[in-house]
Every structure is written in C-alpha cells, then in structure tokens.
N, C-alpha and C positions, 0 to 999 in steps of 0.2 A: 503493500499498499504506499503511496507517495506520500513524505513524511510533509504537513504543513509547517513553514516558516513561522516563528512568531517573532513580533515587534516589540521590543520594550519602549515603551512611552516615556520620555524621561522630562519632566516640567522642571524649569530651571527658576527661583524665587529669588528676588532680590531682597536680601535680609539688611536690617540695620546695623548686625553686627556681623559676625562669622560665628556660625554654630554648629559642631559633629553631630550628625543624625545619621542613626543607623533605619531607613525603612520597615515595615514588615515584609517579607514574601513567604507566600506560599510554597511547599514544595509542590515539584511538578504531580506527583501524585497526590497529593493535596486537592491541587487546580482538578484534576482528573475525576475525584471522587465528588467536588463540588458542582461539577456540571452533569454528573452522572444522577445526583440528587434531584440536580433541576429537570430534570430529562431530557437534557441537551446530549442527545445520543451521538450525534457528530461529532460535536466539540471534544466529549470524553471519550472517544473513541480511539481520535489524533495525538491524545494527552496521553492516556495509557498507553497507544503502542509507542512512543517518545521515552517514556516513561522505563516500560519493559527490555525494549531495543537497547537502552544505552546504562540499565542496571540500575536505575536511580530509587527501583520499586524495591525496599527492603524486603528478605527472604520470607519473613513471617505475613507480609501485606502482600506477595506476589501471588497467591492461590486465590485472594478474594479479588485483587485485579484483574487475573486473568476469568473467573467469573461474570464480573461485572462487564468485561469489554464483549465477552459470549453472548449475554443476555443485551448489549446494548446493539450488535449486530443483530441480535434478533429481531429486537424492536425495530430495527433499520430496515426490515426485511430481507437483509445478505444473510441467508441459511447458509452457502458454504464457509464462510468466516466464520459464524456464530459455533456450525460445526468444529471447525481448526480448534478454536481459541475454549469451546467445552470438553475438548477429546483431550489438550491441555492440562484442563484444572484439574480433568476428573481421572486423571493417569495415573495417580496411585491407587485408586480403586477406596481411596478411606470416606465414612459413611459421613453422609452433611447431615445436617442437625439446624433444627430450630426453623427459622424462614430459610434457611439454606434451600431446605428440600424440593420448593419448586424449580428451583434451576434441574432436578430430574424433568420435571413436567415439560419446562421449555425445551429441553433438550430432545426429548422425545418428539415431540412437535418439531421440532428441527430436522431429527430426521427421518421424518415422515415426509417433511416437505422437501427434503433432498432425495426422496424413493426408497431408503433403507429401509423397510416398513417393519425387519425383522430385529434390528436395534432399537428400533422406536418402543416396538412393544416391549424389548428388556426394559427401557430405562423408565416405559411407564407404569410396569410391576413391578421395576424398584420405588418406584414414589409411593405407587400404592401401599407397599409394605411397610416403608418409611412413616409414611404419614402415619399408617394406623397405628404402629408403634408410639408414634410421637402422642397423636389422641390418646392413645391409652396413658402411656404417662400423663399427659395431661389432666386425665379425667379424674385419677387418683391424686392428685397435686394440685386440684383444685386451679390450673393455671388457666384453664378453658374447656369451657362446657357448650357445647352445640345443641341449640335450641333450635327446635322445630317453630319455624313460623306456621300460626294459626288463622285461619279463614270462617266466617262465616256465609257461605252460599242461599241464595234465595231465588227460586224458581219462579220466574214473573207472567204473571197475567196476560201478556202481551202476545204472548206465544198459543200458536194456534196445532191442527195437523200437520199442518203445512210446513215450511223451511224458513227458521227466522233466525239470523244470522249477521256477524260479523256490524257489532256496532261504530259507531263515530262522533265524535262530539262536536256540535255544529251550535255555538253562539251559546246558549242558557240550556238546549236540546238534545236531544239525541237520535240520529238519522242510523235506520238500520235497511238492511236486505231482507225483503221477505217473498215469499213464491207467489202467494197469492192475497189480493186485500181481506182484510177480515171481515166475515159476515157483517157481522154488527156494525161494520163501517160506510161499507160502499154495496150496493146492489151490483155497482156495475165492476164488478174484479174484474181483475186482467184474465187474458189469455190462458188458460191452464199449463204449465210448464214455464212459463217466463217468469223473471225477477224483478222487483221493482225495490226503487226507493221509498222509505215510511218515515215520519215525523213527528216523537213526542218532544211538545212544548215543555212540559215539565219529568223529567225523570222520575223528581222523588216522590210524585205523587202516583209513579206506577204499582199495583199490589201485589203482593206475593201471595204465591200458592202453597209453598210451603218450602222450609228451610232447613240447609243442613249447618248442625255447628261443627266447630271444630274438633269435636270427641269423634266427627262421623254420624252424629246419630239425626236422624230425619224429625223434623219439628212442623205441625201444621201451624200455618200463618194464623192470626188472628181473625180475616176477613177468609172466609172459607167458600169463597168462589171458585168452583172449578172450571179450567181451562177447557175449553170447547174439543175436547178431543173426541178420535174415534177408537171407541171400545175394540179389543180383540184381534186391532190391524196389525200382521205381522211387517214383519221387515222385508222389505221386496215385494210390497204389494202398491205399492203408490208409484208414483212419477217424479216422486224426490229421490228417491234413493240412487246413492251415488254406484255410477258406473265406470267402467275400467276403460274408455275410449280418452283420449284426450281431446280432442275434436270429431264434429261430425260432415257428414258429408254435405250438407246444407245449414243449418243455424246453428249446429252444435249442440252436445247434450249439458245436462246442468248435472256437475259432480257431486254436487251437496260442498262443494269450497268456493262455490263461484268462480271458478278460473277461466272455463271452459264458453258462459254465456250469459247473462244477466238483463233485466228490464224494468217497466213501466211506472205510470204515477198520474193522480187525480189532481192534486192542489186545494185538496178541502181545507175547512177553517179545523184549524187547532183544538180538539176540545181536551182539558186535564186529564192526564192520566191513558189519554186514546190514540194510539197513531192513526194519521190520514197519509196518504199517497202524497210525495214531497214537492214533486214539481211538474206542471204540466209541461213545459219546455225540454225537462230533461227526461222525463218516462214516455220511451216509444215501445212499439211492438215489439223491439226486441230485448234483450237482457240489458237491464242496467244493477252495477251491483256498488262493490268495494269504494268507499269514497273519501276525501279528507277535504280536508277546509283550510284557508288562512285564518291565522289568528283572530283578525279582525273579521271574520265570515264573508270577505268579499268575494272568496274566489273558492271554490270550489274544482278539484280534479277527479273526476271518477270514473269507473269501469265500462266497457260496453260492448257490445259484437261491434265486428266491425262496420260498421255501419253510419252514415255519416249524409245528410241532405238528401235523403229518399233512397240512397244507394246502398247494397248491400256489397260488400270487396269481399273476396276469397283468395285463397291463395295455391300455389301452383299444384298442388294435389286437391283442389277444389272442397279445400276445408274453409270453415268460417274459424275467424280468430278474436281474439279480443284484443282490445284497444286502450289508449285511456286517453281522454280529452281532459281540455279545463272549459270553463266557462264564468263569467264573472256575474255580481248582480247587478239589476239593472232596476227600473223601477217599481217592477212588482213579480218579476219571479227573472230566471238565469237567461242572460243572453251571450251572443259573441262565442257558442259553443265549436273550439276548434282541436285538431290532434295532438297531440306533443311529438315534436320531429322526430323522437329515436321511435316510432311505430313502425310497425311493420304488416303487409298481408301476408309474410311466409310464417311469423310467430307471434304469440301472444307478449301484450305487455298487459298487466294487471296488477291490482291491491295497491293502491298508493298511498302512501303517510308523509305527510310534510312535517321537515322539523318547526321548532316553536317558531325562529324567525322566520322560518318560509325560505330559506334559500339550500336547502338539501329535500329530496324528493328519493324515498325511498319505493321499489317498487318490483315486482314478481315479475319473472319473464324467461321464455325456454329458447333464447336466441341461440345461435351459435358458440359453440367456444365455451360455452359455461361448464360448471362443476360435475353437477349431477340434469337431474330433467327440467325442474322448475328453480333458478337462482334467484336470491335478491340482490337487485343494480340500486347504486345510488348516481342519481346527476347531483348537479350544481346550479344555480342560479348565478349565470354570470354577464352583465351587462343587458340581463331582461331574457338570456336566452337558455334554454337546458341545454348544459354541455353532453359530450357521448356518455353513455352510463357506464359506470365502473361495476364490475362484480367484486361482494364484499369478501370473496375469498372464502380459502380452504377449510379456514379457522371457524365459519359458520355454514356454509353451504358445504352440503353432503350427497353421496351419490343420488339419491333421494330428491322429495320435493320440500323447498324450504317456502313458507307460505304465509299470508295477510301478517307484513311488518307491520309495526307501529311504535314510532319512537315518541317518546312521553316529554314533559317540558324538561327534564334533564339531561337528554341525551341519548339515552337507553332504550335500545330497540327489544322490542318484544316481537315473536316469530314464534311458526307453527312448523314440526317437520315431526316425520314418522322413522329418521333415518340417524338416531344416534343412540346410543347406548344409554340404558337405563329408564329407557320410556315406559311409563305404566302402561302402557297398550294403545295403539291407533298412532293418530297425531296426538302430540305433547307439546306443553308452553314451554316458551324457553325465552330468556331475554339476555342480549349480549353489552357486554362494556366496550364502548366505544372509544377509540383516539379524542383528541380535544378537538378535530376537525370533522369527526363523524364519517369520515372515510374506511377508517379501519378497525378491523373485530381485534380489542385484548383478549377478551375471556368471553365464554359461553356458560349461563349458568340455568339450571334447571330448577322450574316452579317447583312448589311442595302441592302433594295431593292437601286438600280436594279439590282444588282448580284443575289438578290434571287429573286423570281418570282414567280408565280400562278402555273407554271411546274415544273418538276424535275430540279434542279441545285448539280451539283457536281464535281468532279476530279477536285478542284483547286490546282493549283501552282501560287507561286508568291515568293516576297523577304521578307527579314525580317521587313520589313517597310509598306507591302503590298502597294508599290507606283504602282508597273503595274504587270501586270498578267494575267493567262488563266484559263477559266472555263469550262465546259460543263453546257450546257440547251437543253429540249426538247421544249422549249415555245413556235419556232417558225415551225408550221403547226407539233407539234408531233415531230419533228426530234431532233436527239441528235445532236446537232452542237458546233464547239468550237467560244467559244466570247473572246476576249482581254478586258482587263477594264485595264482604267490609273483613279488612285486617283487626285480629284482635289480640296482637304481640307486639312484640318487638319485630322489626325487620333484620336485625342485628341478631346473629346466632351464639353471641356473647356482649359481654359490655365494655365497649369502647371508652378507653380512658386515655386523655394526653394530659400528661405531668408536664409543666412547666415547673424548671427551677432557678431562682435570681438569689443574686447576691442582696443581702436583709439591708443592707445601707444605700448602696446606688441604685437598688430596685431593676439592674440590667440584670439579662440571660445568662445564664453561665451556660458554656460548652463543655463536654466532656464528663458530667458527672454523673457517678455510677448511681442505678436504683438498684436494690435488693427487690422483691418482696416475698411475703409471707404470708401464711393463714394464718389468722388470728389465734388462732387455738394451737399454735406451734408447730415444730416440723423443720423439714430441710424446705430451704427457699425453694420458691415456686418458678421467681425468675431472678438472674444474679447476672451481673456483668452488662445490663442494660444501661445504655451511653445515651447522654442528652447529646444532640444535635449542635450545630450552630446558633442556632437561634435560642436555644435551651429546652427545647421541647423532646421530649419521648413519647411513643407511640405503645398501647395495652390494650391486648381483649382479653377480659378477667369473666369467671363465671359470674352467672346472676343469682342471688342471694345469697352472699357470701359477706364473710367479713376478712378486709385484711390489713394488715401494714408493711409500710414501705419505711425504709432506711436509704437516706439520700445521704452520699459522699462524694468528696473532692480532697485532693491533694490542698493541701494548704488551709483547708475551712474548717470548721466543726460540723459532724455529723449532726443530723436531722432525723428524727423518726413522726410518722403521724398515721394515722389510721385511716381507714378508708371501708366504707359499705356499698354493696351492689344491690342491696335490700331495697324492694319498693320504686326501683328505679325502672321506668316503661316505655320513654321515649324514645325516638329514634337518635337522637342526636347524641356524640358523643360528650362524655363528661369530662371537664377541666378541672385538674387540681394546680393548686400553684405552692409550691413547697421552695422556704426560703432557706439559705445557710450561710452563715457568716462565719469571719476570718477572727482568728481570737484577740490579736492584735495588731492590726495591718494586715498589709503584705510582708509577706517574709525578704528579710533581705539578702541582697545578690553577693555573698560573702566567700571568699575563696574556697572556704570548708565544707557549704552545702552546694556550692557547684560541682565539687568534683561526685557527689552523689547523685548528680541528675542527668540522666539520658539526652542524647544527643540528636536533631534527627539529621538527614546525610548531606541537605545543604544550611543548615546552618550550626556555626563554628560559635559555640559561648566563649567568650570574653570578659575576664573580670571587670564591673563597670569602675568609670572614672568619676560618671557623674551618674545621679539619677534622673530616672526617665519617666516621662509618661505617656501611655497609648492605649487605643480603644478604637471601637467600631461606631462607625456613625450610623444608625438605621431607622425603618420607618417607624412612627409612634405604633400604628396599629395591626402589622403583620412582622413586625421584628427583619426587614430585608436592608441589607445593606444599600446604601444610598451613593452612589459614584458622583463627584462634580464636586461635593460640600466645602468651602473653604472654610478651613481652620485655622484661626489665629488665638497663641499663645503668648499674652500680656505676661512682663514680669512686672510685679506691683515694686520691685526695690529701684530698677533704674526705666520701668516705663518702655521698657524697649518691646518692639512685635516682632515675632515671629510668624511664617505661613507657609503651612502645605495646603495641597486640595487631594480629596481622598480619590482615589482610585476604583474600578468593579468592584472591590472587598468593602469600600468603606470603611476600610482603616488608616490612621495614622500614628504618628507617633514622633516626637520632641526630645530633646536631651534638655534637663531642668536643672541647675544650680541649686545647692543646699544654702538654707539659710534663707529665701524667699518666697515670699507668696505669688500666686501666680493666679491667671486667671483665662479661662479657657472659651472662643466666642464661635460657635459653629452657626455658618449663613449660608445660604444657597435660593435663589429667586424659586417663589412660589412657594416657600418653606418657611415657617417660623423659626425666625437667629432663638439661638438658645446659648446660656452661659452657664459656668460650673467655675466655679472656686477651688480653688489648689492651696491647702494650707503648707506652710515651710517643712521640709524636712529636714531636719536639725543637721548642721555639722559636725557634730558628735558620732552620729549612726554609720553605718556603710550603707552605699549607695543603693537604691532599689528601686524596682519598677512598679510606677502607680497604674493601674487600670482604671480607664473614666470611659467606660463605654457610652453611647449615649440616644436618644431618640430623639426624633423632628416631627411634629406634625406639619401639615399641609391645608389647604383651602380645599374641601368637602372629604375630609376625613369624616369615619362617620366610628366612633369609638363605641364598641358595645359593654356599657355595663353590668355586668353580668349578676352580680349581687341585690344591683336594684328592684325587689319584686315588691310586689302589693296583695297584700289580702283582699280577697273577692268581696266587691261593692264598696271600699274603703280608699279614701283620698291618699290618708297621713301616710307615712314614711315608716318604714319597720326597721327596730330597733338595729337588723343587721345592716341595713343603710350606709348608715355613716360611715364607715372606714371607704368603701369605695368613694363614695361622694368626695371626704375628703383627700383621695387623690386628684379626683380631679380640680377640686378647690388649689392643691400644691400647683398643678398643670398650669389653672389659670392665673397664677401668680406666677409662673415663671414664665408665660408669655404676657406681657401687659396687652399688647398690641389685639389678641385672641377676641372674639367674638364668638358666641355660640349659641346652637339651638338646641334644648332640650326636648327630643321627643320621647313622648309616652305613650303607652299601650297598654290595652285592654285585653280578656280573652271573649269569646264569643259568646257568653250567653249575656242573656240579657237583651234590651233594645238596642238598635244601634247609637240612634242619638242619642239616647242616656251615657254609652258607653263612651261615646265621643265626649261630650260634657265633662264625665266623671275623668278618663285621659287630661284633659286641658287642667282639671283643679290636679293630678298628681302631678304635670310636668311643672305647675307652677308653684306645688309645695316644694320641689327638688330646688325651684330658682330663690323660696324665699330661705331655704336652708345653708344654700352656697351665700346669699346677699349677708346671710346673719355671721358668716367666716369672714366679711371683708371683700366679696367681691360686687365690682357697680352692676346694679341691674340693667345699667344702661348696654352690657357687655352680655347681657342674656336674652333670650328667648322662648316663653314655653310654648309647646304646641302636644295639641291632643291629638293621634291620630286613631283613638278609638279601638276598631278591633279591623281596619281595616289590610294589615299586614301583618299576618298571623306568620310565626317560624314554623310552624309543623301543619301539620292537617286537622287543626280541632277547629273547625268553623261550621259553621251553624249545619245543624241538626247531623252533626257527627260527634259522639259518646268519646270523652277522654276522661283519663286520669285526673285528679288535682294535681298530679305533677307536670303532666302537660300543659293543664290550661297554665300555671301558674308561669311556665317559661314565657307567653305570651304577653303574659302583665308585666313588662321590661320598662325599661328606659336607655336611651342613647344618646349620647353627644354629638353631636355635629357641629364641624369648623365653620361657619359662614365665611370671617375673616382673620386672616395670620399673616403678621408680615416680620 
C-alpha cells in the first residue's frame, strides 16, 4: 500500500521574550488509535501501516494494532487486505476475550466475502463457541444479562377474510394495502384479486379483537367485536393464497407479498377507526401496493403494475412487472404521476421506503446481477434526480428474497426474508444497522417473538425506539393481516452505563483511569482493567436488577469507590454515572528519583525538568471534543509578559513557567466564549512540576443537558437534588461574563398540553429565580417553557410509561444565546 506523507505544520509565534517549550506530540500509534476511535478508518489504516512497518508499535500493542487494522479494512470494504491482517493477528492461535471476540465474526465475514467458505465456517463456529463461553461466564458473574425484549400484539378489527398488509405512516394516519374493500365500507368493491391502497385517519381509534401478551397468552380485547371472517376456510381455497410464480403471462398474480402486482381506490370520506379507499387518482384497475411518503406528506412513491396513462407494459417474455411511481399532492388529490428513472419493463421494482430526510430511497428489485432473487437496493436524491440504485450487498441480501424494507427515523432498516439462519418459519422480520450515509450495512439483527412467528411476518413500520408500530403476518388461518405491537420492556439486552471520571478540583475529564466492577455481594471482579477514553468516558453493559460497586483509580490520584444499582431502571437510554477522583497534594513533582520509576513511550524521551510546565487540552463544553485553532495566552503576573500558542487538531497546548510567579491562562477562538484560568505560583523551593489544566469552551447555540434537574409531577418548584447541578451553571455564567442563556424546561405527556406549557414556563422561571439569587443578572437569562412538545423517549400521549421514563421528560436544558 502506498505510504502517505504527513506534513507537520509549524507555526511561529512572536514572543516578547524567549521561552523554551516542548510541544506535546502523540506517537504514531496513538494517532492511529485516535483516528480508529473516530471511525476515520482510511486515516487509521495509513497511520497503523507506517507504525507497523517502521517498528513504532511496541510489541505488546502490535497485536491489537493488527486487529484494528484488519477491522478498518473490513469496514472500508477491502476484504483481501482485511484477511491479510486478520491472518497475521490470529497466527498464534491465542484465544480472544471480551469485546475482541467479535473479530472472529468479522474475520468469518471477510473470508466468506473472499470465497473461502470452509475457513469462514470455522471462524464463525469459533466465534459462537467463544461467545457462548463468555456469556456463561458473564451470567455466572452478573456482568451481563441477556434479557428478551417483550411485546404485546393486538389483532385489529380492520382485518377481513381478504389480504391486509404493508402499513405505512401518512401524516397522522395509516395507509395499507388490501385485496378488497371491506363490505361495510363500500358496496362498490374493486375487482376480486386486485390490490388497492386504503387509509385510516386515526390509527389510535382502530379496535383490537384480541391481544397476545408478552408471555404468549392470547387475551380477548375489551370490545368483543368479531372480524368478518369466513369460518372453516382452508388454506389455498381463495384467490389470495401465495403462488410460486413471480410473474404471470398477463397481469401477474398476487403472491401475498405484494411484489408481483397491486391495485385500487374510491377516495371516500374518512370515518374514525374505519378504512376507506385512499385516492381516486392513484387506485386503478391494476394493483397498487406498498407505498412510502415524504415527511411532510407532499410526495408519495408507490408500487403499481407496469401500467401508466392507460397502457400496460410487458417484458420480453410477455410478463407484467412492477414499477415504482411518484406523485405530488395537488388541490384535492395526487397529481403528476410519473415513473422513477430506474424502472424497467424487464424486471420489477417495488416496496419503496424513504429516509426521514427524503434523500434516500430503499426498494426491492429482481434486476440482473443481484445477490438473490429479489434484493434490497438504495438510491440517493441528487440535484432533484434519483441516482443509479446500489445493491445493499451480501451482509443483508441472501440467495432468497429480501422484501418490504422500511427505514425508521433513526436510520435503522427493517426488512423481511426467509433466507437467514435462525428463522422461526417462513419470512421473518429483521433490522439492519446502517452506516452514517445509509448505504452500507453494518449488522443485521433478528427480531424477537412474538413479532416473528412460524408464519410469514413482514411489512413493519415503527418509530426510532420501536416503542409501537404495525406489521403484517399470515400466522392466523393463513391470511395476511395487520397487527399492532407495543414494546413492554427495555430494548437493551442489558443496562447500558456510561461512566465519566473527572478530576475533582478542575472538573476536567481524566483519560486512562482504571475502573473495576464488583457485585455488591462480593466475589471476584466482574470487570477489571477497563480504561477511560481521552474524554474521560467508559462504557459498560450490566445485568438488570442488580447492585454493583465501582472502584476508580489512576496513578497519582486517590482511589474512589461508589455504588450503583440497575434495579427499577426501565427506560431505553444509557445511564450516566460521574465519578471524581482527586490528587493527594497536587501534582507529583518531576524529580530524578521518581523519573527513573516511570515508563517512557517510544517517541518521548523524558528529561529532568529545569522549569515547571503547564499543559492541557481545550475541548468543547458539550461533548468534550478537542478544539483546533484556539489561541492560548499565558500571562506572567510578575512581569506582565504574554506568551501565545495555537492548539492543533488534538486541542493540546504547553508552556514552561518560572517558579515564584502567578500566571493567568486566557483561551479564545471566534464564535467561542473566552475563558480564563488562574495558576498559583510554584514555590522556588520545590522541584519543578507539571501542572495539568484542561479547559472547556462554550459557543453560541450550545445546549447543555442538565441531567439532574428533574421535577416532581405537576409541581413547579425545584427539587433539592437540583441545587448542585444549577450551582455548576451559576459558576459557568460567572466564568463567562458575556454569556446570555435560555433556560428550557420540559414536562412529561400526562395532563393537558396547554396546562403543561404553563407549568413548564413556571419551572423554567424557578430556575432563573434560583440563579438570580446566586448573583446572576436576570437580563442575562430567558425562561422558556417547552411543555410536552419535545420528549426524549417514546412517552407521548396514549403510551403508558414507568415513572422513571416520565421523569426523564421532566427536565431542564441550558442553551447559549450569546457569548464572546
């Protein structure tokens, strides 16, 4: 691989006096690890390559570097290179442990991509065996508990003896496909055997006939209305049973998945809880089927037989295929119906799903050169035109059919297939985690029962947290019906915990702190050797309904121990735990005797200090990311001389200081607020030392989540536990004299929306009053009540949540309006 050349940008500063400085420099391996953590895999590969080739990776770190490099190539889609480095990293046959075992799985995928199926199977089995052993060990030690995600299903009264399937969200309503208009709605039912789009204006008014609870027990709904079904009908005796042919010689046949043909509409007035034909303009005497809508409801993309402007198109072998069409909402119906540019008479395109921003379109096609029979593709909207479709690849598509894609508002892609191991029977529902650009598949995950069953399960739509949604299934008497599901547990298989370790005096995050986790009842450590990242964070996944003890340590600091419980935590958001540790008597002096005890890195040669130093990292206040281009000034309060440096990409700075003088640090950058720190003089009688002064900067528009500012239901006053968090904000306001802030207060969804708006305004005002009592001018603060308009979870009207979930929405935020 061609080596990349790196240029070192050296900036010269004019000084009022000459001062010797040694700028901080990361080792090449540290740079590579940082780029890897940032998912900048191309940069990471180049840096790892140089470090490995030039012997700059210490022996004990070389193995991890090779694993990281192999994974980076895997993520970049270069399977041959990924195989090369996985082979090197795993050559000694040592057993991977912990999170590293996933490299076995990634290597198996790489080998499969390269055609070595025998070796791929061997590493997949090694992954399964190792993971099972890790899971057993974890269960025994309570480190991690897999907990099944539970749902309640409702069988809906809109279902008939005909086919109902493939629901889609449209504004506040629900559009779905049906094989025949319900008799109670229209006496002019469409021609038997064709499909139309139907609409329900208020889905929450749909009655349920029966429910299947999380334990798998069927319960009768409160309204005992029975759906109009034909008794004793056997599978295969009607016109809607799935057939084997993909395309017919004329119009095609309906295969119960809606991929082979679709149809019809009447445009009648919507009645609450009852479906009516969706559109006169869209529904024809041919099939119309699965559809998707833009976020504002102004555009539809839908599936229809190859039929446009009264003409039917056929392929070379005289088959009618499916095509995708778009239309715009006009004065009273859909207008400007036109084909999408990648349609063809010789293959089908169907089952569309638009991303939240409308820039990506996922759909199904059996176009040539696919992975299987019908694959899922994606097209991007560029300059108003849809680009050539891209197959989502073998990570998602199989030799069998992948159908009914749906992308939620967080970019997760749901779909159905019968082509994967572990299927419960027929077609099962899966979801894929996609790359940030939405065009690559990272991982595919099988959904739990009872959403999946022994029948065909497909056509799912839901919100970003899968709190509630709809899907289709033929599990009941072989019919395609629509079910509503409600999640009744956490989506996480364990309790996610983010631990932040910071220095108690400066409140700055600490990198490289060690965290040891034990069960409260004692025994061997459940987790040891876990290190905090450069921004002070570490991530754990803990067993639910258990108690733990965390010990935090770092060289030169006093250990701290805190307790934590996962009992009664039911929401889906990771919990944050902040732990501080302190230095016993300041920073350890850099003397000759203790220098000999310290280990040095490959690129840093420590020397005995002639003068003390001050160094640190400038980061964003909101997410602790390094800030490049910050002007850092050091003012000597003895002679008033000023020294300057500008931070690089890592946000670091460093100065030498003279003993016996106080200093002031001033940090500034355009659009950020100027911050200052005082440094007390270092005694001339003490050995030189290094002072660590990390700092955070705020900029206009920043929103700081005040995690501990919660309110009791229906009350406007502040709770006692809010004072500590507010005192931090008071300190921030005093540190930035020019800062003007907006206090945003939120309520949960219970109660009247207007009353909640008023209540939240009073809560925001209570925060302003408290801060004013601490000396902050009222002219610098604005109180805004947001009511229930911006929940952070799925606890909206009509959804029953736990008290802990409601409390998360009763929160306060701090927004920077002006700062300089």
